[in-house]
N, C-alpha and C positions, 0 to 999 in steps of 0.2 A: 504494500500500500504506500509505503514511504517513497519508494522509487517511482511510483506512478505520479505522486504529487510533485516530485522533483522534475520529472520529465515534462509534466504539464506546465510547470513554472518556466522551464527553459524554453519551451515552444512559445509560450505567451511572450516571454522576453524578446525572443527573436522576431516574432510577428509584429510587435509594436515598437521595436527599436527603429531609430532613424536609419536611413540608408548609409552604409559605411562605404568608404572608398577603398575597397580591398582588391584593387586591380592586381592581378597576378598572384594574390595570396592563396586562393583556393587551389590552383593548379600546383603551386609550389609546395603547399602543405601536403597534398596528396603524394607528390613525388618524394618529399622529405620523410613523410610518415612511412612509406613503403621501404625506403632506403634505411631508415632508422630501425625499423622492425627487423629487417634482415641483417643489420649490422650488430645486433645484440639486444634485441627486444627494447629498443629505445624509440618507439614509434612516436610518442608525444614530443620528445625533444627534437626528433627529426622533422615533425610536422611544424613546429614553431620555427625552426631554422629555415625550413623550406618556404614558409610563409614570408619570412623576412626577406629571404633572397629573391623569391618570386616578385614581391612587391617592388623591391629595389630595381630589378631588371625591367619590370614593366614601366617604372618611372623613367628609367634611362631611355628605353625605346620611345616613349612618348616625347621626351625632350629632343631626341634625335630627329624624330619626324617633324617637330615644330621648327627645328633649325633648318632642315631641308626645305620645308615649306617657305620659310623666310628667305632662304637663298634663291629659291625659284622666283619668288615675288620680286626680289631685287634685280635678278638677271632678266626678267621679263619686261621691266620698264625700259622704254627707249631712252637713249642718251641724247640730249640736245646739245649741239655745239652752238655757242653764241659768237659766231665769227662775223 
């Protein structure tokens, strides 16, 4: 009965929580959890590490795309000569 109450509380907390910006975290957590499990039954530690790494990589990818877009915008503008 106690585990049912805890599960219901967790589901309610997730359902009513504001949207998190966990870009890359879920895929990293899954990969890290699996790797941690096979590396010595440390799945939770692997999931946390994978979440952090996945989020960092997703942020870097997003930043790189933004830089590329800015470079394309700068090169697409015609250069005017005032001669």
